[in-house]
TITI-294028 format. One line per 4 residues: number of its first residue (from 1); their letters; for each residue x, y, z of N, C-alpha, C. Coordinates in steps of 0.001 Angstrom, whole numbers. Layout:
BEGIN
NUM> a> X,Y,Z,X,Y,Z,X,Y,Z | ...
//
This chain:
BEGIN
1> xxxx> 846,-1175,2,1,4,-4,891,1235,4 | 554,2209,-819,1313,3448,-927,375,4640,-904 | 838,5731,-302,75,6977,-212,1075,8121,-363 | 640,9240,-908,1481,10437,-988,770,11609,-344
5> xxxx> 1552,12438,313,1056,13669,903,1957,14801,449 | 1423,16012,410,2223,17209,164,1892,18208,1251 | 2930,18785,1849,2710,19841,2832,3328,21129,2309 | 2820,22248,2772,3249,23540,2256,4077,24363,3254
9> xxxx> 4334,23776,4441,5139,24494,5445,5649,23493,6460 | 6644,23935,7237,7157,23076,8310,6054,22760,9307 | 5189,23751,9599,4081,23508,10526,3154,22418,10018 | 2877,22419,8725,1986,21400,8145,2666,20030,8120
13> xxxx> 3980,20012,7913,4710,18740,7981,4626,18169,9388 | 4833,19032,10382,4740,18614,11784,3314,18157,12110 | 2326,18887,11607,925,18547,11842,587,17174,11264 | 1069,16893,10081,841,15597,9452,1483,14485,10285
17> xxxx> 2674,14748,10820,3314,13798,11718,2505,13587,12985 | 1915,14650,13515,1108,14548,14740,-123,13662,14519 | -695,13737,13330,-1833,12870,13022,-1404,11408,13099 | -264,11082,12500,241,9723,12572,563,9342,14014
21> xxxx> 1249,10227,14735,1612,9943,16119,404,9644,16993 | -710,10293,16706,-1933,10050,17475,-2515,8667,17252 | -2088,8006,16187,-2597,6665,15858,-1647,5542,16261 | -374,5887,16503,627,4851,16761,312,4036,18006
25> xxxx> 727,2788,17940,603,1852,19051,1989,1276,19337 | 2203,760,20545,3475,97,20818,3764,-963,19757 | 5007,-1074,19371,5535,-2015,18375,5383,-1507,16935 | 4700,-382,16699,4671,198,15352,6061,700,15017
29> xxxx> 6409,630,13727,7728,1067,13278,7558,2054,12132 | 8195,3237,12267,8156,4263,11232,9597,4533,10797 | 9892,4319,9528,11194,4598,8943,11112,5926,8205 | 12002,6862,8551,12046,8149,7858,13251,8183,6934
33> xxxx> 13000,8491,5688,14021,8481,4647,14040,9837,3968 | 15193,10250,3479,15284,11509,2754,16625,12175,3014 | 16967,13100,2169,18238,13797,2250,18267,14776,3421 | 19446,15318,3701,19578,16360,4718,18629,17510,4387
37> xxxx> 17931,18005,5381,17034,19133,5184,15693,18778,4593 | 15392,17491,4440,14131,17081,3826,12946,17241,4767 | 13183,17383,6072,12087,17565,7012,11857,16397,7951 | 12811,15476,8007,12639,14276,8850,12470,14619,10317
41> xxxx> 13310,15502,10835,13226,15837,12258,11962,16627,12559 | 11553,17500,11668,10318,18262,11866,9122,17301,11905 | 9109,16351,10991,8056,15342,10970,8092,14523,12258 | 9311,14160,12697,9466,13375,13934,8922,14138,15136
45> xxxx> 9136,15451,15182,8575,16259,16280,7051,16153,16288 | 6457,16174,15109,5010,16025,15027,4543,14661,15505 | 5247,13612,15088,4888,12255,15535,4958,12189,17051 | 6028,12722,17625,6177,12707,19085,5037,13474,19759
49> xxxx> 4697,14621,19182,3589,15410,19733,2294,14598,19715 | 2050,13894,18607,856,13049,18512,864,11907,19505 | 2058,11499,19926,2204,10455,20950,2085,11031,22363 | 1915,12353,22466,1783,12990,23767,3079,13493,24366
53> xxxx> 4111,13611,23548,5409,14118,24009,5485,15602,23639 | 5795,16493,24575,5913,17909,24230,6975,18118,23154 | 6663,18893,22103,7597,19073,20987,8949,19630,21398 | 8998,20454,22445,10270,21038,22844,11197,20005,23496
57> xxxx> 10677,18833,23833,11520,17763,24368,12186,16941,23262 | 11727,17129,22032,12195,16299,20926,13317,16995,20178 | 14456,16324,20119,15606,16822,19380,16081,15736,18445 | 16767,16128,17402,17340,15124,16522,18368,14322,17321
61> xxxx> 18251,12992,17317,19194,12189,18096,20486,11865,17341 | 20911,12760,16452,22096,12488,15634,23310,12137,16487 | 23519,12847,17589,24710,12579,18404,24435,11574,19514 | 23234,11591,20096,22900,10631,21149,22475,9296,20534
65> xxxx> 22119,9295,19269,21670,8141,18476,20254,7686,18799 | 19924,7549,20085,18595,7056,20457,18070,7862,21635 | 16827,8334,21500,16102,8962,22613,14851,8128,22871 | 14469,8048,24118,13223,7381,24487,12349,8421,25181
69> xxxx> 11130,8549,24728,10178,9520,25265,8970,8781,25822 | 8338,9377,26822,7104,8802,27352,5996,9822,27200 | 4932,9420,26546,3751,10232,26377,2554,9322,26550 | 1575,9433,25670,442,8525,25656,930,7091,25535
73> xxxx> 1971,6916,24724,2683,5639,24608,4179,5954,24643 | 4997,4946,24847,6444,5139,24764,6834,5264,23297 | 7813,6128,23028,8316,6348,21677,9831,6312,21707 | 10415,5463,20891,11869,5420,20699,12155,6154,19397
77> xxxx> 13058,7162,19466,13416,7967,18299,14909,7778,18061 | 15258,7227,16933,16671,6937,16628,17080,7657,15341 | 18374,7891,15223,18944,8522,14028,20194,7728,13659 | 20194,7153,12475,21290,6271,12058,22336,6964,11199
81> xxxx> 22248,8275,11053,23129,9011,10149,24604,8762,10416 | 25014,8754,11677,26433,8652,12012,26941,7218,12115 | 26081,6254,11930,26505,4854,12069,26963,4319,10732 | 27948,3417,10788,28509,2898,9543,28006,1502,9191
85> xxxx> 27324,860,10099,26840,-481,9763,26133,-1143,10931 | 25712,-2359,10690,24938,-3110,11669,25702,-3304,12981 | 27019,-3505,12926,27789,-3698,14158,27702,-2465,15054 | 27793,-1260,14463,27647,-37,15241,26259,28,15873
89> xxxx> 25257,-315,15102,23880,-252,15586,23631,-1281,16684 | 24174,-2454,16514,23984,-3513,17501,24491,-3083,18876 | 25587,-2367,18931,26169,-1934,20194,25344,-903,20956 | 24339,-304,20322,23513,715,20972,22343,122,21745
93> xxxx> 22052,-1153,21575,20856,-1744,22186,19609,-1513,21353 | 19794,-986,20141,18681,-646,19267,17757,-1835,19002 | 18316,-2967,18661,17479,-4109,18277,16606,-4584,19439 | 17122,-4511,20643,16323,-4872,21816,15156,-3906,21974
97> xxxx> 15417,-2614,21821,14354,-1611,21909,13327,-1806,20790 | 13812,-2017,19581,12928,-2174,18431,12022,-3396,18581 | 12584,-4482,19049,11856,-5756,19068,11116,-6023,20364 | 11225,-5145,21346,10571,-5401,22641,9057,-5292,22569
101> xxxx> 8538,-4504,21625,7101,-4315,21522,6547,-3343,22548 | 7433,-2729,23330,6999,-1827,24397,6797,-397,23928 | 7351,-40,22782,7298,1334,22302,7117,1353,20793 | 6531,2445,20307,6576,2708,18873,7999,3166,18571
105> xxxx> 8490,2867,17389,9870,3188,17025,9852,4053,15760 | 10573,5178,15834,10672,6129,14745,12149,6314,14440 | 12579,6008,13208,14010,6015,12883,14290,6908,11684 | 15109,7949,11918,15589,8798,10839,16786,8118,10180
109> xxxx> 16924,8291,8886,18004,7690,8098,17954,6165,8200 | 16769,5600,8246,16597,4158,8416,17197,3362,7266 | 17327,3968,6103,17846,3251,4942,19364,3118,4964 | 20043,3717,5935,21506,3603,6021,21943,2214,6453
113> xxxx> 21073,1514,7209,21384,159,7673,20140,-689,7428 | 20161,-1489,6382,18951,-2195,5947,18351,-3086,7037 | 19179,-3681,7868,18650,-4573,8910,17947,-3809,10036 | 18035,-2486,10028,17388,-1681,11070,15881,-1679,10926
117> xxxx> 15390,-1908,9723,13962,-1823,9436,13354,-3221,9458 | 12347,-3440,10302,11694,-4754,10328,10854,-4972,9067 | 10386,-6178,8885,9600,-6504,7690,8288,-5734,7629 | 7712,-5413,8777,6437,-4702,8840,6709,-3281,9313
121> xxxx> 6728,-2327,8377,7089,-942,8713,6349,29,7817 | 6112,1215,8349,5659,2345,7543,6925,3105,7144 | 7153,3253,5853,8339,3948,5356,7913,5272,4736 | 8414,6366,5302,8059,7714,4872,9281,8347,4227
125> xxxx> 9205,8591,2921,10293,9274,2214,9888,10726,2021 | 10678,11630,2630,10422,13054,2513,11359,13648,1468 | 10818,14522,646,11627,15186,-379,11098,16597,-589 | 11953,17510,-1055,11509,18877,-1309,10448,18908,-2399
129> xxxx> 9574,19908,-2271,8543,20115,-3288,8934,21251,-4210 | 7933,21829,-4861,8178,22897,-5835,8685,24179,-5196 | 8109,24539,-4039,8506,25764,-3352,9410,25398,-2174 | 10166,26352,-1648,11150,26044,-596,10583,25325,630
133> xxxx> 9365,25676,1047,8789,25045,2252,7935,23818,1952 | 7723,23506,681,6930,22343,300,7699,21060,590 | 6973,20049,1047,7551,18720,1229,6592,17697,647 | 7160,16722,-19,6387,15608,-545,6747,14394,309
137> xxxx> 5723,13709,781,5906,12510,1583,5340,11342,803 | 6206,10434,412,5804,9211,-278,5882,8090,755 | 4760,7452,1008,4669,6519,2130,4292,5124,1627 | 5048,4134,2103,4768,2732,1794,4589,1955,3085
141> xxxx> 3712,993,3052,3522,71,4172,3950,-1311,3698 | 4736,-2008,4534,5352,-3254,4083,4831,-4496,4790 | 3786,-4372,5579,3256,-5531,6292,1844,-5245,6766 | 1193,-6216,7384,-213,-6060,7760,-463,-4965,8794
145> xxxx> 360,-4855,9808,146,-3812,10818,402,-2447,10213 | 1470,-2318,9446,1787,-1020,8843,738,-615,7797 | 185,-1574,7073,-883,-1247,6114,-2107,-708,6855 | -2434,-1318,7974,-3562,-842,8772,-3301,576,9285
149> xxxx> -2093,792,9805,-1744,2113,10331,-1769,3157,9228 | -1244,2826,8047,-1224,3773,6934,-2639,4102,6482 | -3506,3118,6430,-4903,3365,6039,-5569,4297,7060 | -5326,4080,8336,-5886,4951,9379,-5347,6365,9230
153> xxxx> -4043,6479,8965,-3401,7787,8819,-3961,8539,7621 | -4100,7854,6501,-4638,8502,5300,-6061,8999,5555 | -6864,8188,6208,-8251,8572,6501,-8293,9751,7467 | -7502,9709,8526,-7476,10794,9506,-6945,12080,8874
157> xxxx> -5988,11979,7974,-5441,13157,7307,-6480,13797,6398 | -7249,12980,5705,-8330,13512,4860,-9375,14218,5706 | -9708,13623,6854,-10692,14258,7754,-10166,15587,8254 | -8875,15677,8587,-8275,16922,9058,-8319,17977,7945
161> xxxx> -7993,17584,6715,-8022,18529,5592,-9438,19046,5370 | -10440,18186,5510,-11842,18596,5323,-12247,19597,6399 | -11796,19383,7630,-12099,20322,8726,-11470,21686,8473 | -10284,21695,7893,-9549,22948,7689,-10042,23707,6466
165> x> -10771,23036,5596,-11248,23690,4363,-12409,24630,4607
//
């Protein structure tokens, strides 16, 4: 299953993330893909907000690698940019966190280490749009749970757009 979204500002990118975050359940996995400056961290702030984590508590985990937040549900936020391979990732305890089922997991630069992404994941590729603040989000679901979550997200996003119109 695939869906595309377009946002026209950083606030709208964050808002779209918050809609997804409001739907997440423990053990859900969200892979964020895209180049530097594509909006991954802004989207992640929205997801965290939707999970009940105050946005000002959310920072890019580029240097810490993994942050764990507690809101409506637990959220693990990881950034794989600085890692060179699976051995580096293994040493962080990432796989234990990912596979515990106790938290939703959100990973920036997930495509840097292929084994980081489980078989059932929502994969969000962010890319620049036509205007400087535009972002295009191309989203794929790779398993039954992620397909369900993506369908819920698409429906909730349409309802939000209808309310704002």
